[in-house]
C-alpha positions as CSV (number, residue, x, y, z in Angstrom):
1,M,-5.4,-8.2,7.1
2,S,-6.7,-4.8,6.4
3,L,-9.9,-3.8,8.2
4,T,-12.0,-1.1,6.6
5,K,-14.8,0.9,8.3
6,S,-17.3,-1.1,6.2
7,D,-15.7,-4.4,7.5
8,L,-15.9,-3.2,11.1
9,T,-19.5,-2.1,10.6
10,N,-20.5,-5.5,9.2
11,K,-18.7,-7.4,12.0
12,I,-20.5,-5.3,14.7
13,R,-23.8,-5.8,12.8
14,S,-23.4,-9.5,12.8
15,K,-22.2,-9.9,16.4
16,V,-24.5,-7.4,18.1
17,G,-27.6,-7.7,15.8
18,L,-27.9,-4.0,14.9
19,T,-28.8,-2.8,11.4
20,S,-26.0,-1.7,9.1
21,T,-27.1,2.0,9.6
22,E,-27.0,1.7,13.4
23,S,-23.6,-0.1,13.3
24,L,-22.1,2.6,11.0
25,T,-23.5,5.3,13.3
26,Y,-21.7,3.7,16.3
27,V,-18.4,3.2,14.4
28,N,-18.5,6.8,13.1
29,S,-19.4,8.1,16.6
30,F,-16.5,6.2,18.2
31,F,-13.9,7.5,15.6
32,D,-15.3,11.1,16.0
33,F,-15.0,10.8,19.8
34,V,-11.4,9.5,19.6
35,K,-10.4,12.3,17.2
36,S,-12.0,15.1,19.2
37,E,-10.8,13.9,22.6
38,V,-7.2,13.4,21.4
39,E,-7.2,16.9,19.8
40,T,-8.6,18.7,22.9
41,D,-7.8,16.6,26.0
42,G,-4.7,14.7,25.0
43,P,-4.1,11.0,25.5
44,I,-7.0,8.4,25.5
45,K,-6.4,5.2,27.4
46,L,-8.6,2.3,26.7
47,T,-8.0,-0.2,29.5
48,G,-6.9,-3.6,28.3
49,F,-6.5,-2.3,24.7
50,G,-4.1,0.6,24.5
51,S,-3.6,4.4,24.4
52,F,-3.8,7.0,21.6
53,I,-1.1,9.6,22.2
54,I,-0.1,12.8,20.3
55,K,3.7,13.1,20.0
56,E,5.4,16.2,18.8
57,K,8.2,15.8,16.2
58,K,10.8,18.5,15.9
59,R,12.0,20.0,12.7
60,R,14.7,17.8,11.2
61,K,17.0,17.4,8.2
62,G,16.0,14.9,5.6
63,R,16.5,14.3,1.9
64,N,14.4,14.1,-1.2
65,P,14.5,10.4,-2.2
66,Q,14.1,11.2,-5.9
67,T,16.9,13.9,-6.2
68,G,19.0,13.2,-3.1
69,E,18.7,16.9,-2.3
70,P,18.7,17.9,1.4
71,I,15.5,19.3,2.7
72,Y,14.0,20.2,6.1
73,I,11.0,18.4,7.4
74,S,8.8,20.7,9.4
75,E,7.8,20.1,13.0
76,R,4.5,18.4,13.4
77,K,2.2,16.4,15.6
78,V,1.6,12.7,15.0
79,L,-0.9,10.3,16.5
80,K,0.6,7.2,18.0
81,F,-1.0,4.0,19.3
82,K,0.6,2.2,22.2
83,P,-0.9,-1.2,22.9
84,S,-1.5,-2.2,26.5
85,V,0.5,-4.9,28.2
86,V,-2.7,-7.0,28.3
87,L,-3.2,-6.8,24.5
88,K,0.5,-7.5,23.8
89,S,0.5,-10.5,26.0
90,Q,-2.6,-11.9,24.4
91,I,-1.1,-11.4,20.9
92,N,2.2,-13.0,22.0
93,K,0.4,-15.9,23.7
94,K,-1.5,-16.7,20.5
95,H,1.6,-16.6,18.4
96,K,3.6,-18.6,20.9
97,N,1.0,-21.4,20.9
98,G,1.2,-21.6,17.1
99,S,-2.4,-20.4,16.5
100,G,-1.4,-17.0,15.1
101,R,-2.4,-16.1,11.5
């Protein structure tokens, strides 16, 4: 299942009882907060959910899949999400009991 920002806004609106505009404001504020905090202060840990971490990837050799020609992929930073032990165990528990999907 793919969850869009609009879907998330609608779920928050229906569960919390906010208007669509208020829900969208909260969703946008949360995403903006996560982006700015990760950029400036590093990892964000949401207890019971997981962590957003920036990893640095080194320059490496690759190849162009269309031509097979060797290329170099530049160094860059990537954002990673690492789920917490609590979240992983909840997911595995649901799938183990057969109620997943």
